[in-house]
C-alpha positions as CSV (number, residue, x, y, z in Angstrom):
1,M,36.5,14.3,69.5
2,V,34.0,13.3,66.8
3,N,30.3,13.2,67.6
4,S,28.9,10.1,66.1
5,T,25.3,9.3,66.2
6,L,23.9,5.7,66.3
7,V,22.7,6.1,62.7
8,D,26.2,7.1,61.5
9,V,27.8,4.2,63.3
10,A,25.2,1.8,61.8
11,I,25.3,3.2,58.2
12,F,29.1,3.6,57.8
13,P,29.7,-0.2,57.7
14,L,26.8,-0.6,55.3
15,N,28.2,2.0,53.0
16,S,31.6,0.3,53.2
17,L,30.0,-3.1,52.4
18,T,28.1,-1.5,49.5
19,N,31.3,0.0,48.1
20,L,33.1,-3.3,48.5
21,A,30.3,-5.2,46.8
22,Q,30.3,-2.7,43.9
23,A,34.1,-3.1,43.5
24,L,33.9,-6.9,43.6
25,G,31.1,-6.8,41.0
26,G,33.2,-4.6,38.7
27,L,36.1,-7.0,39.1
28,I,33.9,-10.0,38.3
29,A,32.5,-8.3,35.2
30,V,36.0,-7.4,34.0
31,S,37.3,-10.9,34.6
32,I,34.3,-12.4,32.7
33,I,34.9,-10.1,29.7
34,F,38.6,-10.9,29.6
35,G,37.7,-14.6,30.0
36,I,35.5,-14.4,26.9
37,I,38.1,-12.6,24.9
38,N,40.7,-15.2,25.9
39,V,38.4,-18.0,24.8
40,L,37.8,-16.3,21.4
41,M,41.5,-15.6,20.9
42,N,42.4,-19.3,21.8
43,R,39.9,-20.5,19.2
44,R,41.4,-18.3,16.6
45,R,44.9,-19.4,17.4
46,G,43.7,-23.0,17.3
47,R,42.4,-22.6,13.8
48,E,45.6,-20.9,12.7
49,L,47.7,-23.7,14.2
50,K,45.5,-26.3,12.5
51,R,46.1,-24.6,9.1
52,I,49.8,-24.4,9.7
53,R,49.9,-28.1,10.6
54,E,47.9,-28.9,7.4
55,D,50.4,-26.8,5.3
56,I,53.4,-28.5,6.9
57,S,51.9,-31.9,6.2
58,L,51.2,-30.9,2.6
59,I,54.8,-29.6,2.2
60,K,56.1,-32.9,3.6
61,K,53.9,-34.8,1.2
62,I,55.2,-32.8,-1.8
63,I,58.8,-33.3,-0.7
64,S,58.4,-37.0,-0.3
65,E,56.8,-37.2,-3.8
66,K,59.7,-35.3,-5.3
67,K,62.2,-37.6,-3.7
68,K,60.3,-40.6,-5.1
69,R,60.4,-39.1,-8.7
70,K,64.2,-38.8,-8.6
């Protein structure tokens, strides 16, 4: 049988809550960091897609001009 004092019984839940709060804080920090990275990567992809669309429209324009010359 375990001899538990009143202090042990009162402090154990507080330690558990502290550990839980620290774990949640760590998860929140990691999720914020990954969120920021995701936003930055999406911006980069957006710029690349914009350039690709511009290149495609330029190619279409060149092709249509060549067809007109024939």
